[in-house]
Biopython code that builds the backbone (N, CA, C, O; Angstrom):
import numpy as np
from Bio.PDB.StructureBuilder import StructureBuilder

atoms = [
    (1, "MET", "N", (89.539, 110.377, 120.083)),
    (1, "MET", "CA", (89.269, 111.397, 119.095)),
    (1, "MET", "C", (89.889, 112.710, 119.567)),
    (1, "MET", "O", (89.776, 113.095, 120.731)),
    (2, "LYS", "N", (90.534, 113.368, 118.642)),
    (2, "LYS", "CA", (91.092, 114.671, 118.970)),
    (2, "LYS", "C", (90.784, 115.619, 117.828)),
    (2, "LYS", "O", (90.747, 115.219, 116.664)),
    (3, "GLU", "N", (90.566, 116.869, 118.170)),
    (3, "GLU", "CA", (90.306, 117.876, 117.136)),
    (3, "GLU", "C", (91.524, 118.774, 117.004)),
    (3, "GLU", "O", (92.072, 119.264, 117.991)),
    (4, "ILE", "N", (91.926, 118.972, 115.776)),
    (4, "ILE", "CA", (93.041, 119.846, 115.446)),
    (4, "ILE", "C", (92.502, 121.024, 114.658)),
    (4, "ILE", "O", (91.833, 120.842, 113.641)),
    (5, "ILE", "N", (92.785, 122.211, 115.114)),
    (5, "ILE", "CA", (92.422, 123.416, 114.359)),
    (5, "ILE", "C", (93.615, 123.697, 113.457)),
    (5, "ILE", "O", (94.644, 124.202, 113.906)),
    (6, "LEU", "N", (93.465, 123.366, 112.190)),
    (6, "LEU", "CA", (94.590, 123.435, 111.265)),
    (6, "LEU", "C", (95.167, 124.838, 111.163)),
    (6, "LEU", "O", (96.375, 125.000, 110.993)),
    (7, "ASN", "N", (94.326, 125.841, 111.262)),
    (7, "ASN", "CA", (94.816, 127.222, 111.189)),
    (7, "ASN", "C", (95.828, 127.496, 112.304)),
    (7, "ASN", "O", (96.775, 128.254, 112.098)),
    (8, "ASN", "N", (95.643, 126.893, 113.476)),
    (8, "ASN", "CA", (96.596, 127.055, 114.575)),
    (8, "ASN", "C", (97.935, 126.395, 114.247)),
    (8, "ASN", "O", (98.990, 126.912, 114.617)),
    (9, "VAL", "N", (97.896, 125.265, 113.561)),
    (9, "VAL", "CA", (99.119, 124.574, 113.160)),
    (9, "VAL", "C", (99.896, 125.417, 112.147)),
    (9, "VAL", "O", (101.127, 125.428, 112.149)),
    (10, "LEU", "N", (99.161, 126.121, 111.284)),
    (10, "LEU", "CA", (99.788, 126.922, 110.228)),
    (10, "LEU", "C", (100.364, 128.248, 110.727)),
    (10, "LEU", "O", (101.302, 128.777, 110.131)),
    (11, "GLN", "N", (99.816, 128.783, 111.803)),
    (11, "GLN", "CA", (100.184, 130.117, 112.282)),
    (11, "GLN", "C", (101.670, 130.253, 112.605)),
    (11, "GLN", "O", (102.231, 129.459, 113.360)),
    (12, "GLY", "N", (102.298, 131.276, 112.016)),
    (12, "GLY", "CA", (103.665, 131.640, 112.342)),
    (12, "GLY", "C", (104.733, 130.687, 111.843)),
    (12, "GLY", "O", (105.880, 130.768, 112.284)),
    (13, "LYS", "N", (104.386, 129.784, 110.931)),
    (13, "LYS", "CA", (105.352, 128.811, 110.426)),
    (13, "LYS", "C", (105.382, 128.851, 108.905)),
    (13, "LYS", "O", (104.434, 129.303, 108.262)),
    (14, "THR", "N", (106.479, 128.374, 108.345)),
    (14, "THR", "CA", (106.502, 128.170, 106.903)),
    (14, "THR", "C", (105.592, 126.984, 106.598)),
    (14, "THR", "O", (105.300, 126.179, 107.482)),
    (15, "TYR", "N", (105.147, 126.876, 105.354)),
    (15, "TYR", "CA", (104.271, 125.750, 105.003)),
    (15, "TYR", "C", (104.960, 124.395, 105.197)),
    (15, "TYR", "O", (104.329, 123.469, 105.707)),
    (16, "PRO", "N", (106.242, 124.245, 104.806)),
    (16, "PRO", "CA", (106.888, 122.946, 105.069)),
    (16, "PRO", "C", (107.000, 122.627, 106.564)),
    (16, "PRO", "O", (106.818, 121.475, 106.957)),
    (17, "ASP", "N", (107.292, 123.617, 107.393)),
    (17, "ASP", "CA", (107.382, 123.377, 108.838)),
    (17, "ASP", "C", (106.019, 123.023, 109.427)),
    (17, "ASP", "O", (105.909, 122.114, 110.249)),
    (18, "ALA", "N", (104.995, 123.736, 109.009)),
    (18, "ALA", "CA", (103.639, 123.426, 109.478)),
    (18, "ALA", "C", (103.222, 122.033, 109.023)),
    (18, "ALA", "O", (102.584, 121.292, 109.771)),
    (19, "GLY", "N", (103.586, 121.684, 107.795)),
    (19, "GLY", "CA", (103.287, 120.348, 107.283)),
    (19, "GLY", "C", (103.973, 119.267, 108.092)),
    (19, "GLY", "O", (103.383, 118.223, 108.367)),
    (20, "SER", "N", (105.219, 119.512, 108.477)),
    (20, "SER", "CA", (105.949, 118.547, 109.314)),
    (20, "SER", "C", (105.290, 118.391, 110.680)),
    (20, "SER", "O", (105.198, 117.284, 111.209)),
    (21, "ASP", "N", (104.837, 119.498, 111.244)),
    (21, "ASP", "CA", (104.128, 119.436, 112.527)),
    (21, "ASP", "C", (102.833, 118.631, 112.392)),
    (21, "ASP", "O", (102.510, 117.804, 113.244)),
    (22, "PHE", "N", (102.103, 118.886, 111.311)),
    (22, "PHE", "CA", (100.842, 118.180, 111.082)),
    (22, "PHE", "C", (101.109, 116.697, 110.814)),
    (22, "PHE", "O", (100.346, 115.838, 111.257)),
    (23, "TYR", "N", (102.171, 116.401, 110.101)),
    (23, "TYR", "CA", (102.584, 115.014, 109.876)),
    (23, "TYR", "C", (102.766, 114.292, 111.225)),
    (23, "TYR", "O", (102.299, 113.167, 111.401)),
    (24, "GLY", "N", (103.443, 114.948, 112.162)),
    (24, "GLY", "CA", (103.656, 114.348, 113.477)),
    (24, "GLY", "C", (102.346, 114.040, 114.188)),
    (24, "GLY", "O", (102.206, 112.999, 114.830)),
    (25, "ILE", "N", (101.391, 114.953, 114.069)),
    (25, "ILE", "CA", (100.071, 114.744, 114.679)),
    (25, "ILE", "C", (99.386, 113.538, 114.039)),
    (25, "ILE", "O", (98.841, 112.681, 114.735)),
    (26, "LEU", "N", (99.420, 113.481, 112.711)),
    (26, "LEU", "CA", (98.769, 112.375, 111.998)),
    (26, "LEU", "C", (99.453, 111.042, 112.293)),
    (26, "LEU", "O", (98.782, 110.031, 112.501)),
    (27, "LYS", "N", (100.770, 111.037, 112.310)),
    (27, "LYS", "CA", (101.504, 109.799, 112.576)),
    (27, "LYS", "C", (101.180, 109.266, 113.975)),
    (27, "LYS", "O", (100.950, 108.069, 114.148)),
    (28, "ASN", "N", (101.163, 110.149, 114.961)),
    (28, "ASN", "CA", (100.804, 109.727, 116.323)),
    (28, "ASN", "C", (99.401, 109.151, 116.367)),
    (28, "ASN", "O", (99.154, 108.155, 117.047)),
    (29, "ALA", "N", (98.473, 109.785, 115.635)),
    (29, "ALA", "CA", (97.093, 109.294, 115.608)),
    (29, "ALA", "C", (97.024, 107.910, 114.975)),
    (29, "ALA", "O", (96.333, 107.027, 115.483)),
    (30, "ILE", "N", (97.734, 107.718, 113.874)),
    (30, "ILE", "CA", (97.734, 106.408, 113.212)),
    (30, "ILE", "C", (98.323, 105.352, 114.127)),
    (30, "ILE", "O", (97.766, 104.262, 114.256)),
    (31, "GLN", "N", (99.421, 105.657, 114.752)),
    (31, "GLN", "CA", (100.089, 104.677, 115.611)),
    (31, "GLN", "C", (99.283, 104.327, 116.854)),
    (31, "GLN", "O", (99.436, 103.238, 117.408)),
    (32, "SER", "N", (98.433, 105.235, 117.290)),
    (32, "SER", "CA", (97.599, 104.947, 118.460)),
    (32, "SER", "C", (96.149, 104.623, 118.069)),
    (32, "SER", "O", (95.259, 104.589, 118.919)),
    (33, "SER", "N", (95.931, 104.386, 116.776)),
    (33, "SER", "CA", (94.593, 104.051, 116.252)),
    (33, "SER", "C", (93.543, 105.066, 116.686)),
    (33, "SER", "O", (92.433, 104.709, 117.081)),
    (34, "GLU", "N", (93.911, 106.311, 116.605)),
    (34, "GLU", "CA", (93.025, 107.402, 117.007)),
    (34, "GLU", "C", (92.538, 108.148, 115.768)),
    (34, "GLU", "O", (93.252, 108.232, 114.769)),
    (35, "ARG", "N", (91.363, 108.673, 115.831)),
    (35, "ARG", "CA", (90.815, 109.481, 114.744)),
    (35, "ARG", "C", (91.076, 110.949, 115.045)),
    (35, "ARG", "O", (90.960, 111.385, 116.190)),
    (36, "VAL", "N", (91.428, 111.712, 114.010)),
    (36, "VAL", "CA", (91.709, 113.138, 114.148)),
    (36, "VAL", "C", (90.655, 113.916, 113.369)),
    (36, "VAL", "O", (90.442, 113.676, 112.180)),
    (37, "TYR", "N", (90.006, 114.838, 114.043)),
    (37, "TYR", "CA", (89.078, 115.754, 113.388)),
    (37, "TYR", "C", (89.853, 117.012, 113.046)),
    (37, "TYR", "O", (90.384, 117.682, 113.932)),
    (38, "VAL", "N", (89.919, 117.331, 111.766)),
    (38, "VAL", "CA", (90.699, 118.468, 111.282)),
    (38, "VAL", "C", (89.739, 119.606, 110.980)),
    (38, "VAL", "O", (88.992, 119.560, 110.002)),
    (39, "ASN", "N", (89.765, 120.621, 111.821)),
    (39, "ASN", "CA", (88.894, 121.783, 111.661)),
    (39, "ASN", "C", (89.576, 122.756, 110.703)),
    (39, "ASN", "O", (90.653, 123.275, 110.996)),
    (40, "MET", "N", (88.948, 122.996, 109.570)),
    (40, "MET", "CA", (89.529, 123.825, 108.513)),
    (40, "MET", "C", (89.105, 125.294, 108.607)),
    (40, "MET", "O", (89.434, 126.090, 107.728)),
    (41, "GLU", "N", (88.387, 125.652, 109.653)),
    (41, "GLU", "CA", (87.910, 127.030, 109.800)),
    (41, "GLU", "C", (89.083, 128.007, 109.783)),
    (41, "GLU", "O", (90.050, 127.849, 110.528)),
    (42, "GLY", "N", (88.980, 129.014, 108.926)),
    (42, "GLY", "CA", (90.006, 130.048, 108.827)),
    (42, "GLY", "C", (91.170, 129.707, 107.918)),
    (42, "GLY", "O", (92.038, 130.550, 107.691)),
    (43, "VAL", "N", (91.210, 128.497, 107.395)),
    (43, "VAL", "CA", (92.299, 128.098, 106.495)),
    (43, "VAL", "C", (91.976, 128.628, 105.101)),
    (43, "VAL", "O", (90.975, 128.245, 104.495)),
    (44, "THR", "N", (92.828, 129.503, 104.609)),
    (44, "THR", "CA", (92.565, 130.124, 103.302)),
    (44, "THR", "C", (93.308, 129.439, 102.162)),
    (44, "THR", "O", (92.910, 129.557, 101.003)),
    (45, "GLY", "N", (94.360, 128.741, 102.475)),
    (45, "GLY", "CA", (95.108, 128.059, 101.430)),
    (45, "GLY", "C", (95.863, 126.869, 101.986)),
    (45, "GLY", "O", (96.216, 126.828, 103.165)),
    (46, "MET", "N", (96.101, 125.906, 101.120)),
    (46, "MET", "CA", (96.838, 124.723, 101.506)),
    (46, "MET", "C", (97.795, 124.376, 100.364)),
    (46, "MET", "O", (97.494, 123.521, 99.531)),
    (47, "PRO", "N", (98.947, 125.045, 100.335)),
    (47, "PRO", "CA", (99.880, 124.834, 99.228)),
    (47, "PRO", "C", (100.469, 123.425, 99.201)),
    (47, "PRO", "O", (100.477, 122.709, 100.203)),
    (48, "THR", "N", (100.950, 123.062, 98.043)),
    (48, "THR", "CA", (101.574, 121.756, 97.862)),
    (48, "THR", "C", (102.732, 121.555, 98.829)),
    (48, "THR", "O", (102.965, 120.437, 99.289)),
    (49, "MET", "N", (103.464, 122.624, 99.144)),
    (49, "MET", "CA", (104.583, 122.508, 100.097)),
    (49, "MET", "C", (104.099, 121.964, 101.436)),
    (49, "MET", "O", (104.798, 121.174, 102.071)),
    (50, "PHE", "N", (102.918, 122.376, 101.870)),
    (50, "PHE", "CA", (102.337, 121.881, 103.118)),
    (50, "PHE", "C", (101.890, 120.428, 102.945)),
    (50, "PHE", "O", (102.178, 119.578, 103.788)),
    (51, "MET", "N", (101.197, 120.155, 101.864)),
    (51, "MET", "CA", (100.646, 118.814, 101.663)),
    (51, "MET", "C", (101.738, 117.769, 101.454)),
    (51, "MET", "O", (101.575, 116.624, 101.874)),
    (52, "ASN", "N", (102.846, 118.140, 100.813)),
    (52, "ASN", "CA", (103.948, 117.185, 100.622)),
    (52, "ASN", "C", (104.545, 116.742, 101.945)),
    (52, "ASN", "O", (104.853, 115.564, 102.125)),
    (53, "THR", "N", (104.711, 117.681, 102.875)),
    (53, "THR", "CA", (105.361, 117.352, 104.144)),
    (53, "THR", "C", (104.392, 116.812, 105.190)),
    (53, "THR", "O", (104.808, 116.439, 106.287)),
    (54, "SER", "N", (103.126, 116.768, 104.865)),
    (54, "SER", "CA", (102.148, 116.193, 105.794)),
    (54, "SER", "C", (101.466, 114.989, 105.137)),
    (54, "SER", "O", (101.824, 113.845, 105.418)),
    (55, "PHE", "N", (100.495, 115.239, 104.271)),
    (55, "PHE", "CA", (99.746, 114.153, 103.637)),
    (55, "PHE", "C", (100.653, 113.224, 102.827)),
    (55, "PHE", "O", (100.550, 112.002, 102.934)),
    (56, "GLY", "N", (101.538, 113.806, 102.020)),
    (56, "GLY", "CA", (102.400, 112.995, 101.165)),
    (56, "GLY", "C", (103.289, 112.057, 101.953)),
    (56, "GLY", "O", (103.432, 110.883, 101.612)),
    (57, "LYS", "N", (103.880, 112.580, 103.003)),
    (57, "LYS", "CA", (104.774, 111.760, 103.829)),
    (57, "LYS", "C", (103.998, 110.636, 104.518)),
    (57, "LYS", "O", (104.479, 109.506, 104.601)),
    (58, "ILE", "N", (102.809, 110.947, 105.006)),
    (58, "ILE", "CA", (101.969, 109.917, 105.640)),
    (58, "ILE", "C", (101.572, 108.854, 104.621)),
    (58, "ILE", "O", (101.635, 107.660, 104.916)),
    (59, "MET", "N", (101.164, 109.279, 103.422)),
    (59, "MET", "CA", (100.758, 108.312, 102.397)),
    (59, "MET", "C", (101.924, 107.407, 102.007)),
    (59, "MET", "O", (101.727, 106.218, 101.759)),
    (60, "SER", "N", (103.128, 107.956, 101.951)),
    (60, "SER", "CA", (104.305, 107.146, 101.615)),
    (60, "SER", "C", (104.573, 106.084, 102.673)),
    (60, "SER", "O", (105.011, 104.979, 102.352)),
    (61, "GLU", "N", (104.313, 106.412, 103.913)),
    (61, "GLU", "CA", (104.591, 105.480, 105.007)),
    (61, "GLU", "C", (103.448, 104.507, 105.288)),
    (61, "GLU", "O", (103.679, 103.324, 105.542)),
    (62, "PHE", "N", (102.201, 105.016, 105.240)),
    (62, "PHE", "CA", (101.065, 104.216, 105.703)),
    (62, "PHE", "C", (100.014, 103.936, 104.633)),
    (62, "PHE", "O", (99.159, 103.072, 104.826)),
    (63, "GLY", "N", (100.061, 104.641, 103.523)),
    (63, "GLY", "CA", (99.076, 104.455, 102.465)),
    (63, "GLY", "C", (97.912, 105.422, 102.577)),
    (63, "GLY", "O", (97.631, 105.980, 103.638)),
    (64, "LEU", "N", (97.255, 105.598, 101.458)),
    (64, "LEU", "CA", (96.146, 106.548, 101.359)),
    (64, "LEU", "C", (94.960, 106.142, 102.227)),
    (64, "LEU", "O", (94.369, 106.982, 102.905)),
    (65, "GLU", "N", (94.615, 104.867, 102.209)),
    (65, "GLU", "CA", (93.434, 104.435, 102.962)),
    (65, "GLU", "C", (93.604, 104.634, 104.462)),
    (65, "GLU", "O", (92.647, 104.983, 105.154)),
    (66, "LYS", "N", (94.807, 104.416, 104.964)),
    (66, "LYS", "CA", (95.065, 104.629, 106.397)),
    (66, "LYS", "C", (94.924, 106.104, 106.741)),
    (66, "LYS", "O", (94.365, 106.459, 107.780)),
    (67, "LEU", "N", (95.437, 106.965, 105.857)),
    (67, "LEU", "CA", (95.291, 108.409, 106.071)),
    (67, "LEU", "C", (93.822, 108.797, 106.077)),
    (67, "LEU", "O", (93.372, 109.513, 106.971)),
    (68, "LYS", "N", (93.077, 108.334, 105.089)),
    (68, "LYS", "CA", (91.656, 108.677, 104.996)),
    (68, "LYS", "C", (90.866, 108.171, 106.200)),
    (68, "LYS", "O", (89.941, 108.841, 106.659)),
    (69, "SER", "N", (91.216, 107.010, 106.707)),
    (69, "SER", "CA", (90.468, 106.460, 107.843)),
    (69, "SER", "C", (90.842, 107.140, 109.163)),
    (69, "SER", "O", (90.143, 106.983, 110.164)),
    (70, "THR", "N", (91.927, 107.881, 109.161)),
    (70, "THR", "CA", (92.383, 108.564, 110.376)),
    (70, "THR", "C", (91.825, 109.970, 110.485)),
    (70, "THR", "O", (91.587, 110.453, 111.593)),
    (71, "MET", "N", (91.608, 110.641, 109.354)),
    (71, "MET", "CA", (91.194, 112.052, 109.353)),
    (71, "MET", "C", (89.733, 112.226, 108.995)),
    (71, "MET", "O", (89.194, 111.526, 108.138)),
    (72, "VAL", "N", (89.110, 113.168, 109.663)),
    (72, "VAL", "CA", (87.766, 113.618, 109.313)),
    (72, "VAL", "C", (87.834, 115.143, 109.293)),
    (72, "VAL", "O", (88.245, 115.766, 110.272)),
    (73, "PHE", "N", (87.429, 115.734, 108.180)),
    (73, "PHE", "CA", (87.486, 117.192, 108.063)),
    (73, "PHE", "C", (86.189, 117.822, 108.554)),
    (73, "PHE", "O", (85.100, 117.281, 108.363)),
    (74, "ARG", "N", (86.333, 118.960, 109.180)),
    (74, "ARG", "CA", (85.192, 119.778, 109.610)),
    (74, "ARG", "C", (85.380, 121.177, 109.058)),
    (74, "ARG", "O", (86.507, 121.635, 108.871)),
    (75, "ASN", "N", (84.270, 121.854, 108.799)),
    (75, "ASN", "CA", (84.294, 123.235, 108.296)),
    (75, "ASN", "C", (85.166, 123.359, 107.049)),
    (75, "ASN", "O", (85.967, 124.286, 106.925)),
    (76, "ILE", "N", (84.999, 122.426, 106.144)),
    (76, "ILE", "CA", (85.806, 122.413, 104.925)),
    (76, "ILE", "C", (84.946, 122.882, 103.754)),
    (76, "ILE", "O", (83.767, 122.540, 103.653)),
    (77, "THR", "N", (85.551, 123.662, 102.881)),
    (77, "THR", "CA", (84.828, 124.164, 101.715)),
    (77, "THR", "C", (84.915, 123.158, 100.573)),
    (77, "THR", "O", (85.753, 122.257, 100.580)),
    (78, "LYS", "N", (84.038, 123.331, 99.601)),
    (78, "LYS", "CA", (84.039, 122.468, 98.425)),
    (78, "LYS", "C", (85.376, 122.580, 97.689)),
    (78, "LYS", "O", (85.917, 121.575, 97.227)),
    (79, "VAL", "N", (85.901, 123.784, 97.582)),
    (79, "VAL", "CA", (87.183, 124.000, 96.904)),
    (79, "VAL", "C", (88.304, 123.253, 97.636)),
    (79, "VAL", "O", (89.160, 122.641, 96.997)),
    (80, "GLN", "N", (88.301, 123.301, 98.958)),
    (80, "GLN", "CA", (89.320, 122.593, 99.736)),
    (80, "GLN", "C", (89.191, 121.082, 99.558)),
    (80, "GLN", "O", (90.196, 120.383, 99.425)),
    (81, "ILE", "N", (87.968, 120.583, 99.555)),
    (81, "ILE", "CA", (87.737, 119.148, 99.342)),
    (81, "ILE", "C", (88.301, 118.725, 97.991)),
    (81, "ILE", "O", (88.984, 117.707, 97.882)),
    (82, "GLU", "N", (88.008, 119.513, 96.969)),
    (82, "GLU", "CA", (88.489, 119.183, 95.624)),
    (82, "GLU", "C", (90.007, 119.236, 95.550)),
    (82, "GLU", "O", (90.626, 118.372, 94.929)),
    (83, "ARG", "N", (90.608, 120.229, 96.170)),
    (83, "ARG", "CA", (92.077, 120.390, 96.150)),
    (83, "ARG", "C", (92.756, 119.225, 96.861)),
    (83, "ARG", "O", (93.711, 118.648, 96.341)),
    (84, "ILE", "N", (92.270, 118.882, 98.038)),
    (84, "ILE", "CA", (92.863, 117.781, 98.797)),
    (84, "ILE", "C", (92.641, 116.457, 98.073)),
    (84, "ILE", "O", (93.552, 115.633, 97.990)),
    (85, "GLY", "N", (91.439, 116.250, 97.550)),
    (85, "GLY", "CA", (91.137, 115.027, 96.798)),
    (85, "GLY", "C", (92.036, 114.864, 95.584)),
    (85, "GLY", "O", (92.528, 113.769, 95.312)),
    (86, "LYS", "N", (92.249, 115.949, 94.857)),
    (86, "LYS", "CA", (93.136, 115.910, 93.691)),
    (86, "LYS", "C", (94.560, 115.597, 94.120)),
    (86, "LYS", "O", (95.250, 114.822, 93.457)),
    (87, "TYR", "N", (95.007, 116.188, 95.218)),
    (87, "TYR", "CA", (96.350, 115.909, 95.714)),
    (87, "TYR", "C", (96.492, 114.422, 96.053)),
    (87, "TYR", "O", (97.476, 113.789, 95.671)),
    (88, "PHE", "N", (95.514, 113.869, 96.766)),
    (88, "PHE", "CA", (95.559, 112.452, 97.139)),
    (88, "PHE", "C", (95.660, 111.573, 95.895)),
    (88, "PHE", "O", (96.486, 110.663, 95.837)),
    (89, "THR", "N", (94.818, 111.849, 94.905)),
    (89, "THR", "CA", (94.810, 111.057, 93.677)),
    (89, "THR", "C", (96.129, 111.181, 92.926)),
    (89, "THR", "O", (96.730, 110.177, 92.544)),
    (90, "ASP", "N", (96.571, 112.406, 92.719)),
    (90, "ASP", "CA", (97.818, 112.637, 91.980)),
    (90, "ASP", "C", (99.013, 112.012, 92.693)),
    (90, "ASP", "O", (99.842, 111.361, 92.058)),
    (91, "TYR", "N", (99.107, 112.202, 93.988)),
    (91, "TYR", "CA", (100.232, 111.672, 94.755)),
    (91, "TYR", "C", (100.252, 110.148, 94.672)),
    (91, "TYR", "O", (101.305, 109.545, 94.461)),
    (92, "SER", "N", (99.097, 109.537, 94.838)),
    (92, "SER", "CA", (99.015, 108.077, 94.800)),
    (92, "SER", "C", (99.419, 107.533, 93.435)),
    (92, "SER", "O", (100.096, 106.509, 93.348)),
    (93, "GLU", "N", (99.005, 108.217, 92.368)),
    (93, "GLU", "CA", (99.341, 107.763, 91.020)),
    (93, "GLU", "C", (100.830, 107.936, 90.724)),
    (93, "GLU", "O", (101.464, 107.039, 90.169)),
    (94, "VAL", "N", (101.378, 109.075, 91.090)),
    (94, "VAL", "CA", (102.778, 109.360, 90.786)),
    (94, "VAL", "C", (103.725, 108.493, 91.613)),
    (94, "VAL", "O", (104.684, 107.935, 91.082)),
    (95, "TYR", "N", (103.457, 108.383, 92.902)),
    (95, "TYR", "CA", (104.371, 107.683, 93.796)),
    (95, "TYR", "C", (103.968, 106.248, 94.090)),
    (95, "TYR", "O", (104.664, 105.539, 94.816)),
    (96, "ASN", "N", (102.836, 105.815, 93.521)),
    (96, "ASN", "CA", (102.369, 104.438, 93.702)),
    (96, "ASN", "C", (102.428, 104.033, 95.173)),
    (96, "ASN", "O", (103.045, 103.034, 95.541)),
    (97, "THR", "N", (101.766, 104.842, 96.000)),
    (97, "THR", "CA", (101.802, 104.625, 97.449)),
    (97, "THR", "C", (101.034, 103.354, 97.821)),
    (97, "THR", "O", (100.161, 102.915, 97.073)),
    (98, "PRO", "N", (101.358, 102.770, 98.965)),
    (98, "PRO", "CA", (100.631, 101.585, 99.410)),
    (98, "PRO", "C", (99.176, 101.924, 99.717)),
    (98, "PRO", "O", (98.853, 103.054, 100.081)),
    (99, "THR", "N", (98.322, 100.952, 99.569)),
    (99, "THR", "CA", (96.905, 101.176, 99.868)),
    (99, "THR", "C", (96.567, 100.835, 101.285)),
    (99, "THR", "O", (95.413, 100.969, 101.694)),
]
sb = StructureBuilder()
sb.init_structure("model")
sb.init_model(0)
sb.init_chain("A")
sb.init_seg("    ")
for serial, (resi, resn, name, xyz) in enumerate(atoms, 1):
    if name == "N":
        sb.init_residue(resn, " ", resi, " ")
    sb.init_atom(name, np.array(xyz, "f"), 0.0, 1.0, " ", f" {name:<3s}", serial, name[0])
structure = sb.get_structure()
């Protein structure tokens, strides 16, 4: 188990670059069958540009269920939960990602 403070990943980077960095963290966790705790404290926004290069890329490669079983969110707001959930649903429907 490892904890990632997402705000630290976002600091000083463009959203696509931060998303690529987060993608690398998630991919390593999936490949080593490790769970990642994602601490959302201090995260004020999560634009689609970030989610495409992190969550979207992972879902395309490994499927939504693998992503969900790898990540556990901490300190997440209801609005963030709804935004991420909508992204997962929309991405899966549009791109017909593997389950």
